[in-house]
Each structure stands twice: as C-alpha cells, then as structure tokens.
C-alpha positions in Angstrom: -52.3 46.3 -1.5 -50.8 49.8 -1.7 -48.7 51.4 -4.4 -45.2 50.4 -5.3 -42.7 52.5 -3.3 -41.0 54.0 -6.5 -44.4 55.1 -7.8 -45.3 56.5 -4.4 -42.1 58.5 -4.4 -42.7 59.8 -7.9 -46.3 60.8 -7.1 -45.2 62.7 -4.0 -42.6 64.7 -5.9 -45.0 65.4 -8.8 -47.8 66.6 -6.4 -45.4 68.9 -4.5 -43.9 70.4 -7.6 -47.2 70.9 -9.4 -48.3 73.0 -6.4 -45.2 75.3 -6.8 -45.1 76.0 -10.5 -47.2 78.2 -12.8 -47.6 75.5 -15.5 -48.5 72.3 -13.6 -49.4 70.4 -16.7 -45.8 70.6 -18.0 -44.4 68.8 -15.0 -43.0 65.4 -16.0 -41.6 62.8 -13.7 -39.7 59.7 -14.8 -38.4 57.0 -12.4 -35.4 54.8 -12.8 -35.3 52.0 -10.3 -32.5 49.7 -9.6 -32.7 47.5 -6.5 -33.3 49.8 -3.6 -32.3 52.9 -5.5 -34.8 55.2 -7.1 -33.7 58.1 -9.4 -36.5 60.7 -9.9 -36.0 62.8 -13.0 -38.0 66.0 -12.9 -38.7 68.3 -15.9 -40.9 71.3 -16.0 -41.6 74.3 -18.2 -38.5 76.5 -18.8 -40.2 79.4 -17.0 -40.8 77.3 -13.9 -37.3 75.7 -13.5 -36.2 78.7 -11.4 -39.1 78.2 -9.0 -38.3 74.5 -8.7 -34.7 75.2 -7.9 -35.4 78.3 -5.8 -33.1 81.0 -4.6 -29.7 79.6 -4.0 -31.1 76.1 -4.5 -33.1 76.2 -1.3 -36.3 74.8 -2.9 -34.5 71.9 -4.6 -32.7 71.2 -1.3 -36.0 71.1 0.6 -37.5 68.8 -2.0 -34.5 66.5 -1.6 -34.9 66.5 2.2 -38.5 65.5 1.9 -37.7 62.9 -0.7 -35.0 61.4 1.5 -37.5 61.2 4.5 -40.2 59.5 2.4 -37.8 57.1 0.7 -36.2 56.1 4.0 -39.7 55.4 5.4 -40.4 53.2 2.3 -37.0 51.3 2.7 -35.5 52.9 -0.5 -32.8 55.4 -1.4 -33.9 58.2 -3.7 -32.1 60.9 -5.7 -33.8 63.9 -7.4 -32.4 65.1 -10.7 -33.9 68.4 -12.1 -33.6 68.3 -15.9 -33.3 71.7 -17.6 -34.5 71.9 -21.2 -31.9 73.4 -23.5 
C-alpha cells in the first residue's frame, strides 16, 4: 500500500524545507506520533533557520498552513516545531 500518514507528512515538510535552505543536507525531521496527532520537529543549519522562519514568521506560518491541509487530508492533526540550535 502507500506510506504511513506520519511519514508522508514528514517527507513533505522535509522536501519543502530542503528547497528553501542553502544547506539542504543539514535539514533533519523527527516525528512524534500519538494517536491521530503528529508532531514534526524540524532542525536545520543555524544559518538557515532565518529562511525557514521567514520575515515576521511568514514562511513558518505558510509551512504550517500547508502542513494542516495535508494532515487533514490524511485524517491526522499535525504540529510543526522549528528547533533552534543553541
């Protein structure tokens, strides 16, 4: 059959973010699933975090809108967390 919905959500986010950043190999996605909830934790190179978040958080908000649309289609609820390296 197809992929597991959580994996499909993670693959989607990873594909979109890799297209945005300068260092696509440093993009890491981890999924935490609990029932119908999927938490997508995203980390990227320190120099790319600003691109992922975007001016006034617009890019992050757009990613979340797309993520919500996909997860709803798959019958899940998804949350995107952008992890900053400290």
